[in-house]
C-alpha positions as CSV (number, residue, x, y, z in Angstrom):
1,M,-18.3,-18.4,2.8
2,K,-21.0,-15.7,3.1
3,K,-19.1,-14.2,6.0
4,Q,-15.8,-14.1,4.1
5,I,-17.6,-12.4,1.2
6,H,-18.9,-9.8,3.7
7,I,-15.4,-9.3,5.1
8,F,-14.0,-8.9,1.6
9,L,-16.7,-6.4,0.5
10,T,-16.0,-4.4,3.7
11,A,-12.3,-4.3,2.8
12,L,-13.3,-3.2,-0.8
13,M,-15.6,-0.5,0.6
14,F,-12.9,0.7,3.1
15,F,-9.9,0.7,0.9
16,T,-11.4,1.7,-2.5
17,R,-14.1,3.8,-4.2
18,I,-15.6,0.8,-5.9
19,P,-19.3,0.6,-5.2
20,C,-20.5,-2.1,-2.8
21,P,-23.9,-3.4,-1.9
22,K,-25.9,-1.2,0.6
23,W,-25.9,-4.0,3.2
24,V,-22.2,-3.7,3.6
25,D,-21.6,-1.5,6.7
26,H,-18.7,-0.2,8.8
27,S,-19.0,-2.8,11.6
28,P,-15.8,-2.4,13.7
29,E,-15.6,-6.2,14.1
30,I,-15.7,-6.8,10.3
31,L,-13.4,-3.9,9.6
32,N,-10.8,-5.3,11.9
33,K,-10.9,-8.6,10.0
34,S,-10.9,-6.9,6.6
35,T,-7.1,-6.5,6.7
36,R,-6.7,-10.2,5.7
37,Y,-7.9,-9.2,2.2
38,F,-5.7,-6.1,2.0
39,S,-3.4,-7.8,-0.4
40,L,-6.3,-9.2,-2.5
41,I,-7.6,-5.6,-2.8
42,G,-4.1,-4.8,-4.0
43,I,-4.5,-7.4,-6.8
44,L,-7.8,-5.8,-7.8
45,V,-6.5,-2.2,-7.7
46,G,-3.3,-3.3,-9.5
47,S,-5.3,-5.1,-12.2
48,I,-7.4,-2.0,-12.9
49,S,-4.2,0.0,-13.1
50,A,-2.5,-2.6,-15.3
51,F,-5.6,-2.7,-17.6
52,F,-5.4,1.0,-18.2
53,Y,-1.7,0.6,-18.9
54,V,-2.2,-2.1,-21.5
55,I,-5.0,-0.2,-23.2
56,S,-3.1,3.1,-23.1
57,S,0.1,1.6,-24.4
58,Q,-1.7,0.7,-27.6
59,L,-2.5,4.3,-28.2
60,F,0.3,6.4,-26.6
61,S,3.9,6.2,-25.5
62,N,5.0,4.0,-22.6
63,E,5.5,7.1,-20.4
64,I,1.9,8.3,-21.0
65,A,0.5,4.8,-20.4
66,I,2.3,4.6,-17.1
67,V,1.0,8.0,-15.9
68,L,-2.6,7.0,-16.9
69,S,-2.2,3.7,-15.0
70,M,-1.1,5.6,-11.9
71,V,-4.1,7.9,-12.3
72,A,-6.3,4.9,-12.5
73,S,-4.9,3.4,-9.2
74,V,-5.2,6.8,-7.4
75,W,-8.7,7.2,-8.5
76,T,-9.7,3.7,-7.5
77,T,-8.4,4.1,-4.0
78,G,-9.2,7.8,-3.6
79,A,-5.5,8.4,-2.9
80,F,-6.1,6.5,0.4
81,H,-2.5,5.4,0.9
82,E,-0.9,8.4,-0.8
83,D,-2.8,10.6,1.8
84,G,-1.3,8.4,4.6
85,F,2.2,8.8,3.2
86,A,1.8,12.6,3.0
87,D,0.5,12.8,6.5
88,V,3.5,10.8,7.8
89,C,5.8,13.1,5.9
90,D,4.1,16.1,7.5
91,G,3.8,14.6,11.0
92,F,7.4,13.3,11.4
93,G,8.8,16.2,9.4
94,G,7.2,18.9,11.6
95,G,6.7,17.2,14.9
96,W,9.2,16.5,17.7
97,T,7.0,14.8,20.2
98,K,4.5,11.9,20.0
99,E,1.6,14.2,20.7
100,K,2.7,16.8,18.1
101,I,3.4,14.2,15.4
102,L,-0.1,12.5,15.9
103,M,-1.8,15.9,15.9
104,I,-0.1,17.0,12.6
105,M,-0.9,13.6,11.0
106,K,-4.6,14.0,11.9
107,D,-4.7,17.5,10.3
108,S,-6.4,17.3,6.9
109,R,-4.3,20.1,5.5
110,L,-1.3,19.3,3.4
111,G,2.0,20.8,4.5
112,T,5.4,21.3,2.8
113,Y,6.8,18.0,3.9
114,G,3.8,16.1,2.6
115,T,3.8,18.0,-0.7
116,V,7.5,17.3,-1.3
117,G,7.1,13.7,-0.2
118,I,4.2,13.0,-2.6
119,I,6.1,14.6,-5.5
120,F,9.1,12.4,-4.9
121,I,7.2,9.1,-4.3
122,L,5.1,9.5,-7.5
123,A,8.1,10.5,-9.5
124,L,10.0,7.4,-8.3
125,K,7.0,5.2,-9.2
126,F,6.9,6.6,-12.7
127,L,10.6,6.5,-13.3
128,A,11.0,3.0,-11.9
129,L,8.1,1.5,-13.9
130,N,9.5,3.3,-17.0
131,E,12.7,1.2,-16.6
132,V,10.8,-2.1,-16.3
133,P,10.8,-4.1,-19.6
134,T,7.5,-3.2,-21.3
135,E,6.4,-6.8,-21.5
136,F,6.5,-7.1,-17.6
137,V,5.1,-3.7,-16.7
138,A,1.5,-4.9,-16.2
139,L,2.6,-7.8,-14.1
140,A,4.9,-5.5,-12.1
141,I,2.0,-3.2,-11.4
142,I,-0.3,-5.9,-10.2
143,S,2.4,-7.6,-8.0
144,G,3.6,-4.2,-6.7
145,H,0.2,-3.3,-5.4
146,S,-0.3,-6.7,-3.8
147,I,3.1,-7.3,-2.2
148,S,3.3,-3.7,-0.9
149,R,0.0,-4.1,0.9
150,F,1.1,-7.4,2.4
151,T,4.2,-5.5,3.7
152,A,1.9,-2.9,5.3
153,T,-0.1,-5.6,7.0
154,T,3.0,-7.0,8.7
155,L,3.3,-3.6,10.4
156,I,-0.3,-3.8,11.6
157,F,0.5,-7.3,12.9
158,T,3.7,-6.5,14.8
159,H,3.1,-3.0,16.2
160,P,0.3,-1.7,18.3
161,Y,-2.1,1.0,17.3
162,V,-1.1,4.1,19.2
163,R,-4.0,6.7,18.8
164,E,-6.0,6.9,22.0
165,T,-9.0,8.6,20.3
166,E,-11.9,6.6,19.0
167,D,-12.8,8.8,16.1
168,S,-10.1,7.6,13.7
169,K,-11.7,5.8,10.7
170,S,-8.5,3.7,10.3
171,K,-8.4,2.3,13.8
172,P,-10.7,-0.7,13.3
173,A,-8.6,-1.8,10.3
174,A,-5.3,-1.1,12.0
175,D,-5.7,-3.0,15.2
176,K,-5.5,-6.6,16.5
177,M,-4.6,-8.4,13.3
178,S,-4.6,-12.2,13.8
179,L,-2.0,-14.7,12.6
180,N,-4.6,-16.3,10.3
181,S,-5.3,-12.9,8.7
182,L,-1.6,-12.3,8.2
183,I,-1.2,-15.7,6.5
184,T,-4.2,-14.9,4.2
185,S,-2.7,-11.6,3.4
186,A,0.7,-13.2,2.6
187,F,-0.9,-15.7,0.3
188,F,-2.6,-13.0,-1.9
189,G,0.4,-10.6,-1.5
190,L,3.0,-13.1,-2.9
191,M,0.8,-15.0,-5.3
192,P,1.3,-12.7,-8.3
193,L,5.1,-13.3,-8.1
194,I,4.6,-16.8,-9.4
195,F,3.6,-15.5,-12.8
196,F,7.1,-14.2,-13.4
197,Q,8.1,-17.9,-13.7
198,N,11.5,-17.3,-12.1
199,H,12.1,-18.2,-8.4
200,L,14.7,-15.4,-8.2
201,I,11.8,-12.9,-8.0
202,F,11.3,-13.9,-4.4
203,L,14.6,-12.1,-3.6
204,V,12.5,-8.9,-3.5
205,I,11.3,-10.0,-0.1
206,I,14.7,-9.1,1.3
207,P,14.7,-5.3,0.5
208,L,11.0,-5.2,1.4
209,G,11.8,-6.8,4.8
210,I,14.6,-4.3,5.4
211,T,12.2,-1.5,4.5
212,K,9.6,-2.7,6.9
213,W,12.2,-3.3,9.7
214,W,13.7,0.2,9.3
215,L,10.4,2.1,9.1
216,S,8.8,0.2,11.9
217,R,11.8,1.0,14.2
218,F,11.4,4.6,13.2
219,F,7.7,4.6,14.1
220,K,8.4,2.8,17.3
221,K,11.0,5.3,18.4
222,W,8.9,8.4,17.8
223,I,5.3,7.3,18.5
224,G,5.6,3.9,20.1
225,G,3.8,2.0,17.4
226,Q,1.7,2.6,14.3
227,T,-1.4,4.3,12.9
228,G,-3.3,3.9,9.7
229,D,-1.2,6.6,8.2
230,C,2.0,4.7,9.1
231,A,0.6,1.6,7.3
232,G,-0.3,3.7,4.3
233,A,3.2,5.2,4.2
234,L,4.8,1.8,4.4
235,Q,2.6,0.6,1.5
236,Q,3.7,3.5,-0.7
237,L,7.4,3.1,0.2
238,S,7.3,-0.7,-0.3
239,E,5.7,-0.3,-3.7
240,V,8.6,1.9,-4.8
241,V,11.2,-0.4,-3.2
242,Y,9.6,-3.3,-5.0
243,Y,9.8,-1.7,-8.4
244,L,13.4,-0.6,-7.8
245,S,14.3,-4.2,-6.7
246,L,12.8,-5.5,-10.0
247,I,15.1,-3.2,-11.9
248,V,18.2,-4.4,-10.0
249,L,17.1,-8.1,-10.5
250,W,16.7,-7.6,-14.3
251,K,19.9,-5.6,-14.7
252,Y,22.3,-7.5,-12.5
253,I,21.0,-10.9,-11.4
254,W,18.6,-12.5,-14.0
């Protein structure tokens, strides 16, 4: 149990800005195992975001409450996954070879493709959440953060890490994911869906599966696998696809 707490706190330290005990370190072995709690971190981040939404909605309009909830999630993670999404937009938008794509993605500077991509992805999150019935927004935020992170872990499980350099901070958490870790991630990733109290909610797995399949094929074609930025990009895109899927469910199926 103590070891699992250590692994969870390592995941918390790596994926968020939430303070952790000083004895929690960046051990490559522990970091590699921390992906099993990626979805649980999503529940935590989503809960913080949902909390800000609920409080803000009592004082401001629904639109302002949603923006403040998004700010809360970005602050909690340090824009960790948004940064990965922007890097992927820049890398695949401006590079035409594996080496060039990987070089651009490692560049800390934000380019045109990354800027445009971030604007679009944040706009889609806001507009989609604004169409979700207000009584379900908080639950949608929590489940969106958890299931999108589970989707990202499936990429880590199925595709090899392709960077050859050892100086990438994402490599320990993006390599050699075990089946047991994937199952743990699936449990926490799908668990919030139960609270919708409608089994049709699990239909969202279909568009999320298609998203992962398409994006993973794209990554495989151009760079032969995945990087931490690729997993972050899949998380961001999956979150938006999930919200859009909820809207379709409510409008046409439920």
